[in-house]
C-alpha positions as CSV (number, residue, x, y, z in Angstrom):
1,X,117.8,62.0,126.9
2,X,116.2,65.0,127.6
3,X,116.6,67.7,125.1
4,X,117.3,71.6,125.3
5,X,113.3,72.0,124.1
6,X,112.1,69.1,126.3
7,X,114.3,71.1,129.4
8,X,112.8,74.4,128.1
9,X,109.0,72.9,128.5
10,X,110.1,72.6,132.6
11,X,111.8,75.6,132.9
12,X,109.8,79.3,134.4
13,X,111.7,81.0,132.0
14,X,111.8,81.8,128.1
15,X,114.6,81.3,125.9
16,X,115.4,84.8,125.4
17,X,115.6,85.1,128.9
18,X,117.7,82.3,128.9
19,X,119.7,84.0,126.5
20,X,120.1,86.9,128.0
21,X,121.5,85.1,131.8
22,X,123.8,83.1,129.1
23,X,125.1,86.4,127.4
24,X,125.7,88.0,130.5
25,X,127.4,85.3,132.8
26,X,129.2,83.7,129.1
27,X,127.8,80.3,129.7
28,X,125.8,78.0,127.2
29,X,122.2,78.4,127.3
30,X,121.5,74.5,128.8
31,X,123.7,76.0,132.0
32,X,122.4,79.4,131.7
33,X,118.9,77.9,131.8
34,X,119.9,75.6,134.6
35,X,120.8,78.7,136.9
36,X,117.9,80.6,135.8
37,X,115.2,78.3,137.1
38,X,117.4,78.2,140.6
39,X,117.7,81.8,140.9
40,X,113.9,82.4,139.8
41,X,112.9,80.1,142.9
42,X,113.9,83.4,145.4
43,X,112.9,86.9,145.6
44,X,116.9,87.8,146.1
45,X,117.5,85.3,142.9
46,X,114.2,87.0,140.9
47,X,116.1,90.7,141.4
48,X,119.4,89.2,140.1
49,X,118.1,87.9,136.8
50,X,116.0,91.3,136.4
51,X,119.9,93.2,136.9
52,X,121.2,90.7,134.7
53,X,118.8,91.8,131.8
54,X,119.2,95.5,133.0
55,X,122.8,95.1,132.5
56,X,122.3,93.0,129.1
57,X,120.4,96.2,128.0
58,X,122.8,98.8,129.0
59,X,125.6,96.8,126.8
60,X,123.5,96.7,124.0
61,X,122.4,100.1,124.1
62,X,126.4,101.1,124.8
63,X,127.4,99.3,121.9
64,X,124.4,100.6,119.3
65,X,122.8,97.3,119.1
66,X,119.4,98.4,118.4
67,X,117.9,94.9,117.7
68,X,119.6,92.9,120.7
69,X,118.4,96.1,122.6
70,X,114.8,96.6,121.5
71,X,114.7,92.4,122.1
72,X,115.8,92.8,126.0
73,X,113.5,95.7,126.6
74,X,110.4,93.1,126.0
75,X,112.7,90.2,127.4
76,X,112.5,92.5,130.6
77,X,109.2,93.6,130.7
78,X,107.9,89.9,130.0
79,X,110.1,88.9,132.9
80,X,108.9,91.6,135.1
81,X,105.0,90.8,134.4
82,X,105.2,87.3,135.2
83,X,107.7,87.2,138.2
84,X,107.4,90.1,140.2
85,X,109.5,89.9,143.5
86,X,107.4,90.0,146.9
87,X,109.6,92.7,148.9
88,X,106.1,93.6,150.2
89,X,104.7,90.7,151.8
90,X,104.7,90.6,155.7
91,X,105.2,86.9,156.1
């Protein structure tokens, strides 16, 4: 039987990125991990995850959740750094 940690080791997302997806989509973290892993395989999916995290950042800002806001900003920056979309490619 695979544990959450086993699945996380095979995932292309961090725990914070998965948590942001789970929060946004109102789904359990393990389901968010599966969804995120699926999405991260395409440029459209990468853009969707970026939008999800940005939506979460805005919600945290509106709700004056400063700690959550800062975590999500760092999460977004890490995601952008590690998952660039390839919208400029010509192939």
